[in-house]
N, C-alpha and C positions, 0 to 999 in steps of 0.2 A: 695583511692577510689579500687585501685590496691589489696593490701593487704585486702580487706575489701573483695572482690568477692572471691581470695584465700581460705581465711579462711571460706566459704558460701560454695564453692563447698567440701573442705576437709567436713566439720558438714554433708553433705549431704551425700557423698560418704561411711560416718562411719556408719550412719543413715540405707542408704538402705541393707547394709550388715546384718547389724543387724534384721532388719526383715526380709528378708530370710532365715535365718539361726533359726529363731522361727520359722518359716511357715514350714521347712521342717521336725522339732522336732514335729511338731503337727503332721503331715500328718503319720508319722512314728506310732505315741501313736495310734491315729483312725486306722490304719490296722491293730497293733496286739488287740485293742480291738476288732475288726471286726471277727479276727479269732478267738478266744479265744472264744466267742460266738459262730460264727457258729460251733469249733470244739464241744464246750456243747450241742447245741441242737441237733448233729449228735448221741452224746453220748449217751443221753437222750431216741434218736430214735434204739439206737442198730445197728448202725454204726461206725465200730469201724477203725482202724487198716488198714487197708484192700483197705477201703473205702479212708480216710482221709489221708493216705502217699501214697498209693498204685495208688489211680489213681488224687493223685496229686489237692483233691478234696480243700482245704483251699486256696491252693495258686489259683486255680481257681476262687473261690468264690472273694476272695478278692481282685483280677484284675477285676472282673465282677461288684462286686458290689460297687453302687454309694449312697449309703443314710444313715443314721445315722445308730452310732454304738450303737443301744439298742436292746436288743432283738425280741420285738414286729417289729420293721420294718425290723430285719434280718430275721424274721419267715414268714412275710407279702414276701416275696421277695423269697423264698424255691423251690412255685410251679414254677415261671418263670424261674430262674438256674436253676432248674433241664431239661430243655431242651435246653441247651445250647451245653448238650455232653452226645452221646447216654448210654456210660458206666455209667455214674453219675444218669443218668435218669433212666435208668434199677435200679441201688440198689436202685434209693430214691423210685422208686416203689414199687418196692418189700415191703419196709416196710410199705408201707400204709399211713405214717402218713404225708408227705407233701400235 
């Protein structure tokens, strides 16, 4: 009976470790796709390097955003996102498309 419990414990540890690694990879992929979509939307609106890199807008958006990684959801969240930072708000408002 003791060997059975030992075997079970070993299997459970290996399974739980694998599940954690898979979860981490999926989160990283979502963050990168959210960043790419956000940057694409901003570039289409005329917001370039100063906005994305100078204000760290991409990093701030990825940290703030909790929705789906699709363009429609990200566009819908931009009006609320721009209120999180005065400099970002000023730039996004000056463009007028958000």
